C-alpha positions, 0 to 999 in steps of 0.5 A, spaced: 364 804 320 365 811 324 372 809 321 371 808 314 366 814 314 372 819 317 376 817 312 370 817 307 369 824 308 378 826 309 378 823 303 372 828 300 375 834 304 382 832 301 385 839 297 385 837 289 391 837 284 391 845 283 388 848 289 381 846 286 381 849 279 379 846 273 378 847 265 370 846 267 370 851 273 373 856 269 368 854 263 361 855 268 364 862 270 364 864 264 358 862 261 355 865 267 359 872 266 359 872 259 349 872 261 350 880 265 348 883 259 349 890 262 355 888 265 358 886 257 354 894 254 359 896 260 365 893 258 365 892 251 361 898 248 362 904 252 370 905 250 369 905 243 363 909 243 368 914 246 373 912 241 369 915 235 367 920 239 373 923 241 379 919 237 377 920 230 377 928 227 380 929 221 385 933 225 388 927 230 389 923 223 395 926 220 398 928 227 403 924 228 406 921 235 411 916 235 410 911 232 403 913 229 398 918 228 393 922 235 388 917 233 392 910 235 395 915 242 387 915 243 385 908 241 389 906 247 387 910 251 380 907 251 383 901 250 386 902 258 379 904 258 374 898 257 379 893 260 379 897 266 371 897 267 372 890 264 377 886 269 374 890 275 367 888 274 369 881 273 371 881 278 366 886 283 361 880 281 364 876 288 360 882 290 353 878 289 355 871 291 358 873 298 350 876 297 348 870 295 352 865 300 356 863 296 363 865 299 359 860 305 358 855 301 364 855 299 368 854 305 365 846 305 369 845 299 376 843 298 377 850 294 382 854 297 382 862 298 388 862 293 385 858 286 378 862 287 382 869 287 385 866 280 379 863 278 375 869 279 381 874 275 381 869 269 375 870 267 376 878 269 382 877 264 378 873 259 373 879 259 378 885 259 381 882 253 375 881 249 374 889 250 380 890 248 380 887 241 372 890 241 376 897 242 382 895 237 378 892 231 373 900 231 381 902 231 382 899 225 377 901 221 377 909 223 383 911 222 387 908 227 395 908 224 400 904 228 406 900 226 405 892 225 408 890 231 406 896 235 398 894 236 400 888 237 405 890 243 400 895 245 395 890 244 398 885 249 400 890 254 393 894 256 390 888 256 396 884 261 397 890 265 389 890 267 390 884 271 391 890 277 385 891 275 381 884 276 384 884 282 381 890 285 376 888 283 375 882 287 378 886 293 372 891 292 368 886 292 369 882 298 371 889 302 364 892 300 356 890 300 354 889 293 348 894 293 352 899 295 358 896 290 357 899 283 357 906 287 363 907 290 366 903 283 364 908 278 367 915 281 374 911 283 374 908 277 373 915 274 378 918 278 383 914 275 382 914 268 383 921 269 390 920 273 392 915 268 392 921 263 386 916 258 381 922 257 386 928 259 393 929 258 395 931 265 399 937 264 403 937 272 401 940 278 399 937 284 394 932 281 399 930 276 405 927 281 400 924 285 397 921 280 403 918 278 403 912 283 395 910 281 395 903 278 391 907 272 398 912 271 402 905 271 397 900 266 396 906 261 404 909 262 405 901 259 401 901 253 403 906 250 410 904 251 410 901 243 407 907 240 411 912 244 417 910 243 418 911 251 420 904 252 417 899 258 421 903 266 420 900 271 417 905 276 411 903 271 413 896 271 414 896 279 408 900 280 402 895 277 406 889 280 406 893 287 398 894 287 397 888 283 400 883 290 396 888 295 390 888 291 391 881 291 393 879 298 387 884 301 381 880 296 385 873 298 385 875 306 378 877 304 375 872 301 378 867 307 373 872 313 368 870 308 369 862 309 371 863 317 365 866 319 361 859 316 
C-alpha cells in the first residue's frame, strides 16, 4: 500500500512537458490580469493621453524626422513608455501573489521556477502589445506620419524590446513587498523614461552618459531606429539582452527563495 502511494505521489509530482506551461494556465492568468481595472487604465490610457497632449501640435506635424514627422517620433516614444508601464505592471503583479501566499502554494506543484517566470513574462508581454497597439491606433488618427513599413517595424521593436521590463517587473515584484512596490516603481519608471529621452531629448552631460547604460535608453533607440534611419546598433541590442538576462535570472532566484521557505 505504501509502495503504491509513493509511486502515485511520484507520478503526480513528475514535471510535465514544457515544465508545466500550458495554454489553459496562460489563459487564466491573462483573464485575471485584464480584470484589474486600475492597471488597465494607467497602462492603456495614460500613454495615449500623453501623446495627444504633447505630440499633436501643428508644427510637429509639418516637421520632418527621418522617414516620418515629429509627431510620429513622439508617438514611438509614447508607445515605448506604454510598453514599459504595461509590461512592468504585468510582471510586478507577482508581489500581490506573494502577499497572498501563492508562491508557496506553487512549491507544492511540479511547476518549474523558470516556467513560472516565462508564463508571467508572456502575460506581461501580452499587456505590452495591447499598450503599443492602442498608442499607435491613436497616433494613426492624430497626424502621425511614417512610411508604411516603419509603422510595423517600430511597433514590433517597441513591443519585443519591452520584454526587459517584463523581467524587471517580475524582479521587483519578488524583491519588494506589495505595499511598497508602486511607491518604488513609479519614480523608477519615470526616471528611466527620462533616461530614454521619452519625454525630453537628452542634451549631453553626465546624465546622458549614464542614461546610455539604462534599459529604457536601449529600448528607445531600437524602437526609433526604423523611423530615424539610424539602424539597429549592436550596443542597443546588447543593452537590452544583458538587462533582460540580469532581471530574469534575479526573478528566478528570488522565486526559488520564496518557494524554498515552504
